[in-house]
mmCIF file of the N, C-alpha and C atoms, coordinates in Angstrom:
data_MODEL
# 
_entry.id   MODEL 
# 
loop_
_atom_site.group_PDB 
_atom_site.id 
_atom_site.type_symbol 
_atom_site.label_atom_id 
_atom_site.label_alt_id 
_atom_site.label_comp_id 
_atom_site.label_asym_id 
_atom_site.label_entity_id 
_atom_site.label_seq_id 
_atom_site.pdbx_PDB_ins_code 
_atom_site.Cartn_x 
_atom_site.Cartn_y 
_atom_site.Cartn_z 
_atom_site.occupancy 
_atom_site.B_iso_or_equiv 
_atom_site.pdbx_formal_charge 
_atom_site.auth_seq_id 
_atom_site.auth_comp_id 
_atom_site.auth_asym_id 
_atom_site.auth_atom_id 
_atom_site.pdbx_PDB_model_num 
ATOM 1   N N  . MET A 1 1  ? -0.127  18.449  1.908   1.00 0.00 ? 1  MET A N  1 
ATOM 2   C CA . MET A 1 1  ? -0.318  18.046  0.531   1.00 0.00 ? 1  MET A CA 1 
ATOM 3   C C  . MET A 1 1  ? -1.808  17.836  0.281   1.00 0.00 ? 1  MET A C  1 
ATOM 4   N N  . ASP A 1 2  ? -2.248  18.223  -0.870  1.00 0.00 ? 2  ASP A N  1 
ATOM 5   C CA . ASP A 1 2  ? -3.639  18.042  -1.269  1.00 0.00 ? 2  ASP A CA 1 
ATOM 6   C C  . ASP A 1 2  ? -3.994  16.559  -1.238  1.00 0.00 ? 2  ASP A C  1 
ATOM 7   N N  . TYR A 1 3  ? -5.163  16.251  -0.698  1.00 0.00 ? 3  TYR A N  1 
ATOM 8   C CA . TYR A 1 3  ? -5.610  14.862  -0.531  1.00 0.00 ? 3  TYR A CA 1 
ATOM 9   C C  . TYR A 1 3  ? -5.648  14.101  -1.857  1.00 0.00 ? 3  TYR A C  1 
ATOM 10  N N  . LYS A 1 4  ? -6.194  14.700  -2.902  1.00 0.00 ? 4  LYS A N  1 
ATOM 11  C CA . LYS A 1 4  ? -6.283  14.017  -4.196  1.00 0.00 ? 4  LYS A CA 1 
ATOM 12  C C  . LYS A 1 4  ? -4.904  13.750  -4.789  1.00 0.00 ? 4  LYS A C  1 
ATOM 13  N N  . VAL A 1 5  ? -3.989  14.673  -4.599  1.00 0.00 ? 5  VAL A N  1 
ATOM 14  C CA . VAL A 1 5  ? -2.615  14.483  -5.071  1.00 0.00 ? 5  VAL A CA 1 
ATOM 15  C C  . VAL A 1 5  ? -1.955  13.358  -4.286  1.00 0.00 ? 5  VAL A C  1 
ATOM 16  N N  . ALA A 1 6  ? -2.180  13.330  -2.979  1.00 0.00 ? 6  ALA A N  1 
ATOM 17  C CA . ALA A 1 6  ? -1.607  12.279  -2.135  1.00 0.00 ? 6  ALA A CA 1 
ATOM 18  C C  . ALA A 1 6  ? -2.116  10.909  -2.570  1.00 0.00 ? 6  ALA A C  1 
ATOM 19  N N  . ILE A 1 7  ? -3.399  10.799  -2.853  1.00 0.00 ? 7  ILE A N  1 
ATOM 20  C CA . ILE A 1 7  ? -3.971  9.532   -3.324  1.00 0.00 ? 7  ILE A CA 1 
ATOM 21  C C  . ILE A 1 7  ? -3.291  9.099   -4.613  1.00 0.00 ? 7  ILE A C  1 
ATOM 22  N N  . GLN A 1 8  ? -3.211  9.987   -5.559  1.00 0.00 ? 8  GLN A N  1 
ATOM 23  C CA . GLN A 1 8  ? -2.631  9.664   -6.857  1.00 0.00 ? 8  GLN A CA 1 
ATOM 24  C C  . GLN A 1 8  ? -1.182  9.206   -6.700  1.00 0.00 ? 8  GLN A C  1 
ATOM 25  N N  . ARG A 1 9  ? -0.406  9.911   -5.916  1.00 0.00 ? 9  ARG A N  1 
ATOM 26  C CA . ARG A 1 9  ? 1.002   9.565   -5.735  1.00 0.00 ? 9  ARG A CA 1 
ATOM 27  C C  . ARG A 1 9  ? 1.155   8.213   -5.040  1.00 0.00 ? 9  ARG A C  1 
ATOM 28  N N  . LEU A 1 10 ? 0.354   7.966   -4.007  1.00 0.00 ? 10 LEU A N  1 
ATOM 29  C CA . LEU A 1 10 ? 0.436   6.679   -3.308  1.00 0.00 ? 10 LEU A CA 1 
ATOM 30  C C  . LEU A 1 10 ? 0.105   5.519   -4.240  1.00 0.00 ? 10 LEU A C  1 
ATOM 31  N N  . VAL A 1 11 ? -0.974  5.649   -4.970  1.00 0.00 ? 11 VAL A N  1 
ATOM 32  C CA . VAL A 1 11 ? -1.411  4.573   -5.859  1.00 0.00 ? 11 VAL A CA 1 
ATOM 33  C C  . VAL A 1 11 ? -0.401  4.351   -6.985  1.00 0.00 ? 11 VAL A C  1 
ATOM 34  N N  . GLU A 1 12 ? 0.060   5.428   -7.608  1.00 0.00 ? 12 GLU A N  1 
ATOM 35  C CA . GLU A 1 12 ? 1.012   5.302   -8.710  1.00 0.00 ? 12 GLU A CA 1 
ATOM 36  C C  . GLU A 1 12 ? 2.309   4.635   -8.270  1.00 0.00 ? 12 GLU A C  1 
ATOM 37  N N  . CYS A 1 13 ? 2.790   4.996   -7.105  1.00 0.00 ? 13 CYS A N  1 
ATOM 38  C CA . CYS A 1 13 ? 4.089   4.487   -6.651  1.00 0.00 ? 13 CYS A CA 1 
ATOM 39  C C  . CYS A 1 13 ? 4.030   3.089   -6.068  1.00 0.00 ? 13 CYS A C  1 
ATOM 40  N N  . PHE A 1 14 ? 2.934   2.719   -5.433  1.00 0.00 ? 14 PHE A N  1 
ATOM 41  C CA . PHE A 1 14 ? 2.952   1.499   -4.642  1.00 0.00 ? 14 PHE A CA 1 
ATOM 42  C C  . PHE A 1 14 ? 1.927   0.455   -5.030  1.00 0.00 ? 14 PHE A C  1 
ATOM 43  N N  . GLN A 1 15 ? 1.195   0.699   -6.100  1.00 0.00 ? 15 GLN A N  1 
ATOM 44  C CA . GLN A 1 15 ? 0.232   -0.285  -6.550  1.00 0.00 ? 15 GLN A CA 1 
ATOM 45  C C  . GLN A 1 15 ? 0.908   -1.604  -6.910  1.00 0.00 ? 15 GLN A C  1 
ATOM 46  N N  . TYR A 1 16 ? 2.086   -1.523  -7.483  1.00 0.00 ? 16 TYR A N  1 
ATOM 47  C CA . TYR A 1 16 ? 2.787   -2.728  -7.910  1.00 0.00 ? 16 TYR A CA 1 
ATOM 48  C C  . TYR A 1 16 ? 4.102   -2.959  -7.186  1.00 0.00 ? 16 TYR A C  1 
ATOM 49  N N  . ASP A 1 17 ? 4.521   -2.032  -6.342  1.00 0.00 ? 17 ASP A N  1 
ATOM 50  C CA . ASP A 1 17 ? 5.854   -2.127  -5.760  1.00 0.00 ? 17 ASP A CA 1 
ATOM 51  C C  . ASP A 1 17 ? 5.858   -1.699  -4.295  1.00 0.00 ? 17 ASP A C  1 
ATOM 52  N N  . PHE A 1 18 ? 5.012   -2.330  -3.485  1.00 0.00 ? 18 PHE A N  1 
ATOM 53  C CA . PHE A 1 18 ? 4.919   -2.014  -2.065  1.00 0.00 ? 18 PHE A CA 1 
ATOM 54  C C  . PHE A 1 18 ? 6.221   -2.421  -1.377  1.00 0.00 ? 18 PHE A C  1 
ATOM 55  N N  . PRO A 1 19 ? 6.836   -1.533  -0.586  1.00 0.00 ? 19 PRO A N  1 
ATOM 56  C CA . PRO A 1 19 ? 8.121   -1.865  0.039   1.00 0.00 ? 19 PRO A CA 1 
ATOM 57  C C  . PRO A 1 19 ? 7.986   -2.926  1.137   1.00 0.00 ? 19 PRO A C  1 
ATOM 58  N N  . LEU A 1 20 ? 8.764   -3.975  1.020   1.00 0.00 ? 20 LEU A N  1 
ATOM 59  C CA . LEU A 1 20 ? 8.752   -5.058  2.009   1.00 0.00 ? 20 LEU A CA 1 
ATOM 60  C C  . LEU A 1 20 ? 9.905   -4.832  2.985   1.00 0.00 ? 20 LEU A C  1 
ATOM 61  N N  . VAL A 1 21 ? 9.681   -3.888  3.874   1.00 0.00 ? 21 VAL A N  1 
ATOM 62  C CA . VAL A 1 21 ? 10.672  -3.514  4.882   1.00 0.00 ? 21 VAL A CA 1 
ATOM 63  C C  . VAL A 1 21 ? 9.977   -3.439  6.239   1.00 0.00 ? 21 VAL A C  1 
ATOM 64  N N  . GLU A 1 22 ? 10.760  -3.231  7.290   1.00 0.00 ? 22 GLU A N  1 
ATOM 65  C CA . GLU A 1 22 ? 10.194  -3.201  8.639   1.00 0.00 ? 22 GLU A CA 1 
ATOM 66  C C  . GLU A 1 22 ? 9.140   -2.104  8.802   1.00 0.00 ? 22 GLU A C  1 
ATOM 67  N N  . ARG A 1 23 ? 9.366   -0.944  8.222   1.00 0.00 ? 23 ARG A N  1 
ATOM 68  C CA . ARG A 1 23 ? 8.400   0.163   8.314   1.00 0.00 ? 23 ARG A CA 1 
ATOM 69  C C  . ARG A 1 23 ? 8.044   0.634   6.903   1.00 0.00 ? 23 ARG A C  1 
ATOM 70  N N  . PRO A 1 24 ? 7.154   -0.088  6.213   1.00 0.00 ? 24 PRO A N  1 
ATOM 71  C CA . PRO A 1 24 ? 6.854   0.246   4.818   1.00 0.00 ? 24 PRO A CA 1 
ATOM 72  C C  . PRO A 1 24 ? 6.237   1.635   4.625   1.00 0.00 ? 24 PRO A C  1 
ATOM 73  N N  . TYR A 1 25 ? 5.456   2.088   5.578   1.00 0.00 ? 25 TYR A N  1 
ATOM 74  C CA . TYR A 1 25 ? 4.812   3.397   5.407   1.00 0.00 ? 25 TYR A CA 1 
ATOM 75  C C  . TYR A 1 25 ? 5.811   4.530   5.581   1.00 0.00 ? 25 TYR A C  1 
ATOM 76  N N  . LEU A 1 26 ? 6.819   4.319   6.395   1.00 0.00 ? 26 LEU A N  1 
ATOM 77  C CA . LEU A 1 26 ? 7.901   5.296   6.505   1.00 0.00 ? 26 LEU A CA 1 
ATOM 78  C C  . LEU A 1 26 ? 8.705   5.316   5.209   1.00 0.00 ? 26 LEU A C  1 
ATOM 79  N N  . GLU A 1 27 ? 8.966   4.154   4.653   1.00 0.00 ? 27 GLU A N  1 
ATOM 80  C CA . GLU A 1 27 ? 9.674   4.067   3.369   1.00 0.00 ? 27 GLU A CA 1 
ATOM 81  C C  . GLU A 1 27 ? 8.888   4.772   2.272   1.00 0.00 ? 27 GLU A C  1 
ATOM 82  N N  . MET A 1 28 ? 7.562   4.554   2.236   1.00 0.00 ? 28 MET A N  1 
ATOM 83  C CA . MET A 1 28 ? 6.710   5.225   1.258   1.00 0.00 ? 28 MET A CA 1 
ATOM 84  C C  . MET A 1 28 ? 6.790   6.735   1.440   1.00 0.00 ? 28 MET A C  1 
ATOM 85  N N  . ALA A 1 29 ? 6.735   7.175   2.681   1.00 0.00 ? 29 ALA A N  1 
ATOM 86  C CA . ALA A 1 29 ? 6.807   8.601   2.982   1.00 0.00 ? 29 ALA A CA 1 
ATOM 87  C C  . ALA A 1 29 ? 8.125   9.193   2.499   1.00 0.00 ? 29 ALA A C  1 
ATOM 88  N N  . ASN A 1 30 ? 9.217   8.504   2.749   1.00 0.00 ? 30 ASN A N  1 
ATOM 89  C CA . ASN A 1 30 ? 10.521  8.996   2.313   1.00 0.00 ? 30 ASN A CA 1 
ATOM 90  C C  . ASN A 1 30 ? 10.603  9.106   0.798   1.00 0.00 ? 30 ASN A C  1 
ATOM 91  N N  . ILE A 1 31 ? 10.117  8.110   0.096   1.00 0.00 ? 31 ILE A N  1 
ATOM 92  C CA . ILE A 1 31 ? 10.134  8.120   -1.365  1.00 0.00 ? 31 ILE A CA 1 
ATOM 93  C C  . ILE A 1 31 ? 9.297   9.267   -1.913  1.00 0.00 ? 31 ILE A C  1 
ATOM 94  N N  . LEU A 1 32 ? 8.148   9.505   -1.298  1.00 0.00 ? 32 LEU A N  1 
ATOM 95  C CA . LEU A 1 32 ? 7.218   10.531  -1.787  1.00 0.00 ? 32 LEU A CA 1 
ATOM 96  C C  . LEU A 1 32 ? 7.465   11.916  -1.177  1.00 0.00 ? 32 LEU A C  1 
ATOM 97  N N  . GLU A 1 33 ? 8.507   12.007  -0.338  1.00 0.00 ? 33 GLU A N  1 
ATOM 98  C CA . GLU A 1 33 ? 8.819   13.262  0.346   1.00 0.00 ? 33 GLU A CA 1 
ATOM 99  C C  . GLU A 1 33 ? 7.619   13.764  1.142   1.00 0.00 ? 33 GLU A C  1 
ATOM 100 N N  . MET A 1 34 ? 7.033   12.838  1.887   1.00 0.00 ? 34 MET A N  1 
ATOM 101 C CA . MET A 1 34 ? 5.908   13.120  2.769   1.00 0.00 ? 34 MET A CA 1 
ATOM 102 C C  . MET A 1 34 ? 6.321   12.703  4.175   1.00 0.00 ? 34 MET A C  1 
ATOM 103 N N  . LYS A 1 35 ? 5.451   12.943  5.129   1.00 0.00 ? 35 LYS A N  1 
ATOM 104 C CA . LYS A 1 35 ? 5.651   12.444  6.485   1.00 0.00 ? 35 LYS A CA 1 
ATOM 105 C C  . LYS A 1 35 ? 4.906   11.117  6.615   1.00 0.00 ? 35 LYS A C  1 
ATOM 106 N N  . GLU A 1 36 ? 5.420   10.255  7.488   1.00 0.00 ? 36 GLU A N  1 
ATOM 107 C CA . GLU A 1 36 ? 4.792   8.952   7.681   1.00 0.00 ? 36 GLU A CA 1 
ATOM 108 C C  . GLU A 1 36 ? 3.334   9.095   8.104   1.00 0.00 ? 36 GLU A C  1 
ATOM 109 N N  . ASP A 1 37 ? 3.039   10.048  8.978   1.00 0.00 ? 37 ASP A N  1 
ATOM 110 C CA . ASP A 1 37 ? 1.648   10.220  9.420   1.00 0.00 ? 37 ASP A CA 1 
ATOM 111 C C  . ASP A 1 37 ? 0.749   10.706  8.289   1.00 0.00 ? 37 ASP A C  1 
ATOM 112 N N  . GLU A 1 38 ? 1.306   11.413  7.305   1.00 0.00 ? 38 GLU A N  1 
ATOM 113 C CA . GLU A 1 38 ? 0.526   11.818  6.134   1.00 0.00 ? 38 GLU A CA 1 
ATOM 114 C C  . GLU A 1 38 ? 0.137   10.594  5.307   1.00 0.00 ? 38 GLU A C  1 
ATOM 115 N N  . VAL A 1 39 ? 1.086   9.698   5.125   1.00 0.00 ? 39 VAL A N  1 
ATOM 116 C CA . VAL A 1 39 ? 0.804   8.458   4.387   1.00 0.00 ? 39 VAL A CA 1 
ATOM 117 C C  . VAL A 1 39 ? -0.287  7.673   5.114   1.00 0.00 ? 39 VAL A C  1 
ATOM 118 N N  . MET A 1 40 ? -0.106  7.494   6.411   1.00 0.00 ? 40 MET A N  1 
ATOM 119 C CA . MET A 1 40 ? -1.073  6.720   7.197   1.00 0.00 ? 40 MET A CA 1 
ATOM 120 C C  . MET A 1 40 ? -2.463  7.371   7.181   1.00 0.00 ? 40 MET A C  1 
ATOM 121 N N  . SER A 1 41 ? -2.526  8.678   7.365   1.00 0.00 ? 41 SER A N  1 
ATOM 122 C CA . SER A 1 41 ? -3.832  9.342   7.399   1.00 0.00 ? 41 SER A CA 1 
ATOM 123 C C  . SER A 1 41 ? -4.501  9.324   6.030   1.00 0.00 ? 41 SER A C  1 
ATOM 124 N N  . THR A 1 42 ? -3.706  9.417   4.969   1.00 0.00 ? 42 THR A N  1 
ATOM 125 C CA . THR A 1 42 ? -4.275  9.350   3.613   1.00 0.00 ? 42 THR A CA 1 
ATOM 126 C C  . THR A 1 42 ? -4.853  7.962   3.356   1.00 0.00 ? 42 THR A C  1 
ATOM 127 N N  . LEU A 1 43 ? -4.112  6.923   3.723   1.00 0.00 ? 43 LEU A N  1 
ATOM 128 C CA . LEU A 1 43 ? -4.607  5.564   3.535   1.00 0.00 ? 43 LEU A CA 1 
ATOM 129 C C  . LEU A 1 43 ? -5.849  5.300   4.394   1.00 0.00 ? 43 LEU A C  1 
ATOM 130 N N  . GLU A 1 44 ? -5.837  5.792   5.617   1.00 0.00 ? 44 GLU A N  1 
ATOM 131 C CA . GLU A 1 44 ? -7.008  5.629   6.500   1.00 0.00 ? 44 GLU A CA 1 
ATOM 132 C C  . GLU A 1 44 ? -8.234  6.327   5.917   1.00 0.00 ? 44 GLU A C  1 
ATOM 133 N N  . ARG A 1 45 ? -8.027  7.529   5.421   1.00 0.00 ? 45 ARG A N  1 
ATOM 134 C CA . ARG A 1 45 ? -9.143  8.263   4.822   1.00 0.00 ? 45 ARG A CA 1 
ATOM 135 C C  . ARG A 1 45 ? -9.660  7.546   3.573   1.00 0.00 ? 45 ARG A C  1 
ATOM 136 N N  . MET A 1 46 ? -8.743  7.038   2.757   1.00 0.00 ? 46 MET A N  1 
ATOM 137 C CA . MET A 1 46 ? -9.152  6.291   1.571   1.00 0.00 ? 46 MET A CA 1 
ATOM 138 C C  . MET A 1 46 ? -9.987  5.072   1.956   1.00 0.00 ? 46 MET A C  1 
ATOM 139 N N  . LYS A 1 47 ? -9.594  4.379   3.004   1.00 0.00 ? 47 LYS A N  1 
ATOM 140 C CA . LYS A 1 47 ? -10.347 3.212   3.479   1.00 0.00 ? 47 LYS A CA 1 
ATOM 141 C C  . LYS A 1 47 ? -11.722 3.632   3.986   1.00 0.00 ? 47 LYS A C  1 
ATOM 142 N N  . ASN A 1 48 ? -11.764 4.690   4.791   1.00 0.00 ? 48 ASN A N  1 
ATOM 143 C CA . ASN A 1 48 ? -13.034 5.170   5.348   1.00 0.00 ? 48 ASN A CA 1 
ATOM 144 C C  . ASN A 1 48 ? -14.000 5.649   4.275   1.00 0.00 ? 48 ASN A C  1 
ATOM 145 N N  . GLU A 1 49 ? -13.473 6.140   3.163   1.00 0.00 ? 49 GLU A N  1 
ATOM 146 C CA . GLU A 1 49 ? -14.312 6.641   2.074   1.00 0.00 ? 49 GLU A CA 1 
ATOM 147 C C  . GLU A 1 49 ? -14.563 5.577   0.997   1.00 0.00 ? 49 GLU A C  1 
ATOM 148 N N  . ASP A 1 50 ? -14.198 4.328   1.287   1.00 0.00 ? 50 ASP A N  1 
ATOM 149 C CA . ASP A 1 50 ? -14.372 3.209   0.354   1.00 0.00 ? 50 ASP A CA 1 
ATOM 150 C C  . ASP A 1 50 ? -13.669 3.415   -0.986  1.00 0.00 ? 50 ASP A C  1 
ATOM 151 N N  . ILE A 1 51 ? -12.595 4.187   -0.962  1.00 0.00 ? 51 ILE A N  1 
ATOM 152 C CA . ILE A 1 51 ? -11.738 4.325   -2.139  1.00 0.00 ? 51 ILE A CA 1 
ATOM 153 C C  . ILE A 1 51 ? -10.779 3.150   -2.184  1.00 0.00 ? 51 ILE A C  1 
ATOM 154 N N  . LEU A 1 52 ? -10.376 2.724   -1.014  1.00 0.00 ? 52 LEU A N  1 
ATOM 155 C CA . LEU A 1 52 ? -9.428  1.631   -0.846  1.00 0.00 ? 52 LEU A CA 1 
ATOM 156 C C  . LEU A 1 52 ? -10.137 0.514   -0.096  1.00 0.00 ? 52 LEU A C  1 
ATOM 157 N N  . SER A 1 53 ? -10.146 -0.682  -0.661  1.00 0.00 ? 53 SER A N  1 
ATOM 158 C CA . SER A 1 53 ? -10.835 -1.781  0.016   1.00 0.00 ? 53 SER A CA 1 
ATOM 159 C C  . SER A 1 53 ? -9.894  -2.591  0.898   1.00 0.00 ? 53 SER A C  1 
ATOM 160 N N  . ARG A 1 54 ? -8.625  -2.675  0.494   1.00 0.00 ? 54 ARG A N  1 
ATOM 161 C CA . ARG A 1 54 ? -7.672  -3.452  1.268   1.00 0.00 ? 54 ARG A CA 1 
ATOM 162 C C  . ARG A 1 54 ? -6.267  -3.128  0.811   1.00 0.00 ? 54 ARG A C  1 
ATOM 163 N N  . ILE A 1 55 ? -5.326  -3.462  1.670   1.00 0.00 ? 55 ILE A N  1 
ATOM 164 C CA . ILE A 1 55 ? -3.915  -3.416  1.301   1.00 0.00 ? 55 ILE A CA 1 
ATOM 165 C C  . ILE A 1 55 ? -3.412  -4.840  1.453   1.00 0.00 ? 55 ILE A C  1 
ATOM 166 N N  . GLY A 1 56 ? -2.987  -5.412  0.369   1.00 0.00 ? 56 GLY A N  1 
ATOM 167 C CA . GLY A 1 56 ? -2.503  -6.784  0.419   1.00 0.00 ? 56 GLY A CA 1 
ATOM 168 C C  . GLY A 1 56 ? -2.106  -7.249  -0.960  1.00 0.00 ? 56 GLY A C  1 
ATOM 169 N N  . PRO A 1 57 ? -1.453  -8.389  -1.001  1.00 0.00 ? 57 PRO A N  1 
ATOM 170 C CA . PRO A 1 57 ? -0.975  -8.909  -2.285  1.00 0.00 ? 57 PRO A CA 1 
ATOM 171 C C  . PRO A 1 57 ? -2.096  -9.535  -3.108  1.00 0.00 ? 57 PRO A C  1 
ATOM 172 N N  . ILE A 1 58 ? -1.877  -9.571  -4.386  1.00 0.00 ? 58 ILE A N  1 
ATOM 173 C CA . ILE A 1 58 ? -2.724  -10.309 -5.312  1.00 0.00 ? 58 ILE A CA 1 
ATOM 174 C C  . ILE A 1 58 ? -1.808  -11.321 -5.990  1.00 0.00 ? 58 ILE A C  1 
ATOM 175 N N  . TYR A 1 59 ? -2.152  -12.587 -5.862  1.00 0.00 ? 59 TYR A N  1 
ATOM 176 C CA . TYR A 1 59 ? -1.305  -13.650 -6.393  1.00 0.00 ? 59 TYR A CA 1 
ATOM 177 C C  . TYR A 1 59 ? -1.810  -14.101 -7.743  1.00 0.00 ? 59 TYR A C  1 
ATOM 178 N N  . ARG A 1 60 ? -0.892  -14.397 -8.618  1.00 0.00 ? 60 ARG A N  1 
ATOM 179 C CA . ARG A 1 60 ? -1.220  -14.930 -9.941  1.00 0.00 ? 60 ARG A CA 1 
ATOM 180 C C  . ARG A 1 60 ? -1.243  -16.449 -9.849  1.00 0.00 ? 60 ARG A C  1 
ATOM 181 N N  . THR A 1 61 ? -2.320  -16.972 -9.289  1.00 0.00 ? 61 THR A N  1 
ATOM 182 C CA . THR A 1 61 ? -2.388  -18.410 -9.031  1.00 0.00 ? 61 THR A CA 1 
ATOM 183 C C  . THR A 1 61 ? -2.321  -19.238 -10.313 1.00 0.00 ? 61 THR A C  1 
ATOM 184 N N  . HIS A 1 62 ? -2.808  -18.692 -11.417 1.00 0.00 ? 62 HIS A N  1 
ATOM 185 C CA . HIS A 1 62 ? -2.760  -19.443 -12.673 1.00 0.00 ? 62 HIS A CA 1 
ATOM 186 C C  . HIS A 1 62 ? -1.317  -19.714 -13.109 1.00 0.00 ? 62 HIS A C  1 
ATOM 187 N N  . SER A 1 63 ? -0.378  -18.909 -12.651 1.00 0.00 ? 63 SER A N  1 
ATOM 188 C CA . SER A 1 63 ? 1.013   -19.113 -13.058 1.00 0.00 ? 63 SER A CA 1 
ATOM 189 C C  . SER A 1 63 ? 1.640   -20.340 -12.395 1.00 0.00 ? 63 SER A C  1 
ATOM 190 N N  . VAL A 1 64 ? 1.069   -20.765 -11.269 1.00 0.00 ? 64 VAL A N  1 
ATOM 191 C CA . VAL A 1 64 ? 1.564   -21.987 -10.624 1.00 0.00 ? 64 VAL A CA 1 
ATOM 192 C C  . VAL A 1 64 ? 0.626   -23.165 -10.879 1.00 0.00 ? 64 VAL A C  1 
ATOM 193 N N  . GLY A 1 65 ? -0.523  -22.904 -11.472 1.00 0.00 ? 65 GLY A N  1 
ATOM 194 C CA . GLY A 1 65 ? -1.424  -23.970 -11.871 1.00 0.00 ? 65 GLY A CA 1 
ATOM 195 C C  . GLY A 1 65 ? -2.455  -24.375 -10.838 1.00 0.00 ? 65 GLY A C  1 
ATOM 196 N N  . TYR A 1 66 ? -2.462  -23.751 -9.687  1.00 0.00 ? 66 TYR A N  1 
ATOM 197 C CA . TYR A 1 66 ? -3.427  -24.096 -8.653  1.00 0.00 ? 66 TYR A CA 1 
ATOM 198 C C  . TYR A 1 66 ? -3.527  -22.944 -7.654  1.00 0.00 ? 66 TYR A C  1 
ATOM 199 N N  . SER A 1 67 ? -4.508  -23.037 -6.798  1.00 0.00 ? 67 SER A N  1 
ATOM 200 C CA . SER A 1 67 ? -4.665  -22.023 -5.762  1.00 0.00 ? 67 SER A CA 1 
ATOM 201 C C  . SER A 1 67 ? -3.598  -22.196 -4.695  1.00 0.00 ? 67 SER A C  1 
ATOM 202 N N  . ILE A 1 68 ? -3.209  -21.089 -4.082  1.00 0.00 ? 68 ILE A N  1 
ATOM 203 C CA . ILE A 1 68 ? -2.191  -21.152 -3.037  1.00 0.00 ? 68 ILE A CA 1 
ATOM 204 C C  . ILE A 1 68 ? -2.666  -20.401 -1.796  1.00 0.00 ? 68 ILE A C  1 
ATOM 205 N N  . LEU A 1 69 ? -2.118  -20.792 -0.691  1.00 0.00 ? 69 LEU A N  1 
ATOM 206 C CA . LEU A 1 69 ? -2.346  -20.082 0.554   1.00 0.00 ? 69 LEU A CA 1 
ATOM 207 C C  . LEU A 1 69 ? -1.009  -19.473 0.943   1.00 0.00 ? 69 LEU A C  1 
ATOM 208 N N  . ALA A 1 70 ? -0.997  -18.176 1.155   1.00 0.00 ? 70 ALA A N  1 
ATOM 209 C CA . ALA A 1 70 ? 0.253   -17.515 1.506   1.00 0.00 ? 70 ALA A CA 1 
ATOM 210 C C  . ALA A 1 70 ? 0.043   -16.707 2.774   1.00 0.00 ? 70 ALA A C  1 
ATOM 211 N N  . ALA A 1 71 ? 1.077   -16.610 3.555   1.00 0.00 ? 71 ALA A N  1 
ATOM 212 C CA . ALA A 1 71 ? 1.007   -15.858 4.802   1.00 0.00 ? 71 ALA A CA 1 
ATOM 213 C C  . ALA A 1 71 ? 2.357   -15.227 5.069   1.00 0.00 ? 71 ALA A C  1 
ATOM 214 N N  . CYS A 1 72 ? 2.342   -14.198 5.884   1.00 0.00 ? 72 CYS A N  1 
ATOM 215 C CA . CYS A 1 72 ? 3.593   -13.599 6.319   1.00 0.00 ? 72 CYS A CA 1 
ATOM 216 C C  . CYS A 1 72 ? 3.430   -13.190 7.780   1.00 0.00 ? 72 CYS A C  1 
ATOM 217 N N  . GLU A 1 73 ? 4.530   -13.166 8.476   1.00 0.00 ? 73 GLU A N  1 
ATOM 218 C CA . GLU A 1 73 ? 4.511   -12.786 9.883   1.00 0.00 ? 73 GLU A CA 1 
ATOM 219 C C  . GLU A 1 73 ? 5.032   -11.354 10.004  1.00 0.00 ? 73 GLU A C  1 
ATOM 220 N N  . VAL A 1 74 ? 4.265   -10.527 10.678  1.00 0.00 ? 74 VAL A N  1 
ATOM 221 C CA . VAL A 1 74 ? 4.647   -9.129  10.865  1.00 0.00 ? 74 VAL A CA 1 
ATOM 222 C C  . VAL A 1 74 ? 4.711   -8.865  12.349  1.00 0.00 ? 74 VAL A C  1 
ATOM 223 N N  . SER A 1 75 ? 5.846   -8.387  12.801  1.00 0.00 ? 75 SER A N  1 
ATOM 224 C CA . SER A 1 75 ? 5.970   -8.105  14.235  1.00 0.00 ? 75 SER A CA 1 
ATOM 225 C C  . SER A 1 75 ? 5.370   -6.766  14.599  1.00 0.00 ? 75 SER A C  1 
# 
């Protein structure tokens, strides 16, 4: 798949709805009809080219009225 198309599809699909499953990148690959290694290599390339700064949640702290600390455990 063309790199620019892969970027667009990844961002459009998962910017707001990242799958919270044991293997999220495999889930993303299945949804996008890609291979898991394609998803991983596209994200790695985006990071290396400073297109992507991080993968992580953004919390709406104003909705709870104060700052929060959140964590998750990943095996």
